[in-house]
N, C-alpha and C positions, 0 to 999 in steps of 0.2 A: 641667525640661521634662517635661510629661506631656500626654496627650490632654485636650482641653478641649471640653465640651459647649457648643454654641452656642444661644442663644435664637433664636426665630423672627425673621426679618428680612423682613417683607412689604414688597413694593414695588408701589405703585399704578400701574396702566396704563390705557389707554383701552379695553381689552377685558374681558369678564366672566371671573370665575374666583376661586377661593379656597377653596370648600368641600372639594374633594378634598385639598388640602394640610392643612387643619384636621383632616380625618378621619384622615389618615396620622399626624399628630402627636398625635392624641387630644385636640385642642382643641375648644371649643364651635363649633358650626356658625355661620358668619357669616350676616348677614341676606341674604335674596334680593336679587339685583342687585349684589352686592359686586364691586368691580373692583380686587381686590388678588390678581392671579392668579400672581404670582411671589414666590418666597422665595429671596433671594440668600444663598448659604451660603459662609462663610469668604471673604467678599468684601472685596477692597481696591480695588474699582472703584466708580465713581459713575454714576448715571443721567446721560445726556447733558444738559448745561446745567442740572442741578439739583445743585449742590455739596452733598456730604454724604449725599444720598439713595442708598441701596444699600450703604453701608459697614457691615461687620459690627462689632459690639462684643463684646468678651469679657465674661464674667460680672462682672468687676471694674470694668467701665465703660470700659476703654481701647478705642480703635479697634484692630482687628487690624492694620491698616496700620501704625500707630505701633509696636505691639509687634514686628512683623517688622523694621521699620527700625532698631529699637534693637539687634537681635541677629540679622542676616539669615542668617549661616552656621548658627547653631544652629537656626533655624526651617526653612531651606530646603536646607541642605547646601552644601558648598564648590563642588561642580561646578555646581550650579544657579546659585548666586550669581555665579560667574565668567561664566556665559553670559547670565543674565537680570537681574543686579543684585538689588535689593530686591523685585522683583515676583514673586509666585508664578507669573505667566504663565498663570493659570487662573482662570476663573470658573465656579462650579457653581450651578445654579438648580434649584428645583422649579418647574414650570410647569403650571398647571391651566387647560386650554383650555375655558372655559365657553361659548365660541362659536368658530366658525372664525376663525382669524387671517387678516389680509389677505395678499394676495400681495406678497411683498417679497424683497429680497436684501440681502446685506451686503458691504461693501468688503473686498478683501484687504489685506494689510499694506502692500504697495507703494503701492497707491492711497491708503490711509489716511495713510501717511507723507507722500505728496506733497501731499495736498489737505486733510487733516483734522488734521494735527499729532499723529498717534497713532503709538506704537511698534507697535501691534497692529492687525490686521484683526479679522474676526469669523467665522472658520471655526468650525463648531459640530457637535455630535452630539446626537442624541436617544435616550435609553434609556426605553422605555415601561415604566412601573412600575405603571400602573393604567388600567383601561378598555380600550376598543377603538374603532377608528374609521379614518378615512382621512386620509392626508397627501398633499399634492401637492408634487412636487419634480422639477426638471429638465425642460427643454423636450423634447417628443417629437421635434421636428425643428428644424433651424436656423431661427432667427427673424431676419429682416432687421431691422437697427436702425431703419429707417424705419417698419416695421410695429409694432415694439415702442413706438416713440414715439407712433404714432397710437393704439394701444390705451390708453396712459397718458393721452394728451390727452383721449380720448373717455370715459375710465374704463369701458372695455369689459371688465368683470370676467369676463363669460361667455367671451369669447374667450381671455383669459389662462388661466383655469382649464382650458378645453378643450385648450389647447396644452401643459399640464403632464401629466406622468405621475401617475396616481393609484395609491397603494399602500395596501392595507388592512394595518393593524398591530394588534398586541395586546400585552399585557404579556409582557415577555421579549425583544421585538424591539429592535434598535438600528439607527440609521441615521446615517451620517457625511455631513455636508452641507458641502462646501467653500465658501469665500467666493465670491460671484459667482453661485451657483446660485439661481435664483428658487424660492420655495417658499411653502407655506401649511400650517399645522398645523390639522387638523380638530378639531371640537368633541368633547368627551367623553374626552379623553386626559389622563392625568397623566404628565408626562415629567420625568425628570432630565436636564437639559441641561448638557453640558460645552461650553465655548467659550473662545476667546481673550478676555482681559479688557477688553472694550470694549462700548459701547452705541450702535452705529451701524447704522441700517437705512435703506435706500431703499425707501419704501412705494410700490410700483407701483399699489396699490389704496389710496386714501387718502380720497376724498370720502365714501364710505358710512360711514366710521368717524368722521367729523367732525374729522379731523386737518387742521391747516393745511397748505396746499400748501408753504409755506416749510419746515416741519418735515419733510414727506415727502421733500424733496430734501436734507436735512441742511444747508439754507441755501445750497446750491450752485447751484440752478437745474437744470432738467431736462436741458439739454444736457450739462452736466458730470456730474450725478448718474447718468445712464444709462450713462456709461462704466464704472461700477462693476458693472454687471449683465451677466452672461454671456449671449451670444446663440446659442452652439453647443448642439446637442443633447447631452443628458447622461442616461444611463440610471441611475436610482437602484439598480437591481439590483446594480450593482458595489459599492455602499456599504452594502448591507442585510445584517444578520445576524439571522436569524430564530431566536428562542428559543435563543440561545447557551447559556443555562442552562435546563434543562427545566422548572423551576417545579414545579407540582403534578401533572404527568402521572403516570399510574399506574405507569409503568415507570421513573420518574426515580430516579437514584441519590440516596441520602440526603445525600451530601456532594459538592459540586462546586466547582471554581474555574475560571473561564473568562474569557479576554479577550473583550471585547464589541465592539471596534472594529478595523478593518483596519489594517495596518501603515502605510498612508498617513496615519493620524491621529497617529502617534507624535511627529511634529515639532510638534504642537499640544497634545495632551493624551492621556491613557491612562485606560482604565477596565476594571475587573474586577468580576465579580459572584461573591461568595463565599457559598456555602451550606454550613453545617456543622451537624453533629448531635452532641448529647451522648450519645446512646444508640447501642448496637450495632444495626446494621441489615443484613440479608443482602444488600441491594442496594448497600451502600456501596463495596465493592471496596477498593482500596488506600487507605490513609489519605492525606488531602490535606494540603498545606502550608498552614497557617493563619497564617503569619508576615506581619506588616505592618511594613515598614521604609521609612524615608524620609518626606518630607512627603506627607500625604494628607488628603483630605476624605472622610469616611464618611457614608453615608446608610443608616440601618437600615430595611429594608423590612418585616421581620417577625421575631418571636422575641426572644430575649434572650441575653446572654452577657457575657463579660468580656474585657478586654485586660489583659495583664500582661507585665512585662518586668523586667530586672535592676535598673532604677533607680527603679521606681515600684510602688506597691501596685496591686492589681487595680482596674480602672476598669470600671464597669458600663455596659452598653449595652442599650437597649430599643427597641421599634418606634417609629418616627418620630423617633428621635434623629438629630441632625446634629452631627458631631464633626470638629474639626481636630486633626491629629496632627503635631506638630513633628518635624522630622528627628531632632533630638537625643533624642527620646523613645524611639526604637526601637533594635533590633528588638523588636516586641511579638508576643505569641502570643494568638490569638483562641480562646476556649473557649466552648462553649455550643451551643444549638440556635438558629441565627440565620441570617438572610438579609440581606446588605448589599451595597452598592456601595462599591467602593474607587476613588476618583477621584484621578488624579495629574496633575501638570504635564507639559509636554512632556519627552521624553527629550533632554537636551542633545546627545547624540551623533547624534540624528536630524536636527538642524538644523546643517548643515555650513558655511553661509556667514554670517559675522557681518554682512555687508552685504545680506542678503536682504530687508530691510524689516521683519523681526519685531522687531529691536532696533536702535536708532540711537544 
C-alpha cells in the first residue's frame, strides 16, 4: 500500500467549464465551449442514471471501487469500515464554473433514503482554489412553499436569485453548504468540492439550461421534489471561512496547516490546507506537523515535494497532481515547498446514530 497518483477523470455536464482544470493539471487547453467542467477524484460514485461514468480508475486499469472492495480495511481503516462499510463516504471534485450554475438544492440523507434509494444525501463544501466571483446560498428570509413552487413553475430565476444571499469569494475561502440549502455557484471560480458520495440535484432553475423537467425533479415530480428544498432563512456567514490559509499575502507565514471547514462538517467530510516550505524563512515560526495518516485524497495546488514513510520509498508530488492515500500507507511525512489540500472522509465518531439516514 502506497499513495497512488490518479489520472484525470473528466465528467461531462450541461454547463460550460474545463479550461481551469486543465491549467491546474498542466494539460493542453480544451476547445472553446467545452462542457467537461468536473473532474471526479478518487471516485467510487457514478453519475446519476449513467452507470460507470464518474468512477475513478487506478493506473493499472482497475476501478478504485473494486480495489477498495477487495481490501477495505487496508484502504479505509477498521473504524471507518465498521461505520461505513466499503464506501469511502466521500466524493472530491474539481469544478470549473465556466458559467453561472443554475439555482438548485440537494436532498439530505433521510430524504434520499426514503425516496431515492441512496445511503447518502449531498451535503457539500466548496474550497475556492482559483479565480474570484460570487456565489449565492441560503434564502435571505423564510420562503413560503407556495411561493417557491410558483417561482419554479414560472421559472422566475430573477426572483430566486434576488431571494438568495450573495457572497463574494476568492481563492482561499471555503463554504460549507448543508443539504437542502438552495445555491448557485457563479462563473469564474475553480473549486475543490467535497461532498457526500451521490449525484442528486433538484434544479429549481432548469428551463434556461435545456434540462428536461423530469430530470430537474430527479424523476419525482415537483410536489415531492420540492420537499427536499429548505424554505427557512439561512445565513451563509455561519458556514464561511475566509482565507483560512493566507495564501500569497505579504505577511503570510511560510508554512501553515489549517482546517478549512466548521465542526458541523465533520460528520460528512473534513479538509485541511497544508502549506510547507523546504527553506528556512523568518516568518515560519514553529515547525508545522506535515504528517498525513489515514485514508485521504490530495489535491496539489502549487509547488512540489515528496511523501515518505516507513513502508514505502519517497513518492513525488507536483502541481495539479491528484492522489489517493490508502489508510495502510501511512503515516507519511510531507517534505518540500508545496501547497495542497488534504481531503478526508467523515469522522466516524462525529456520526453518532447508525440509523440517522447516512448508512442503512
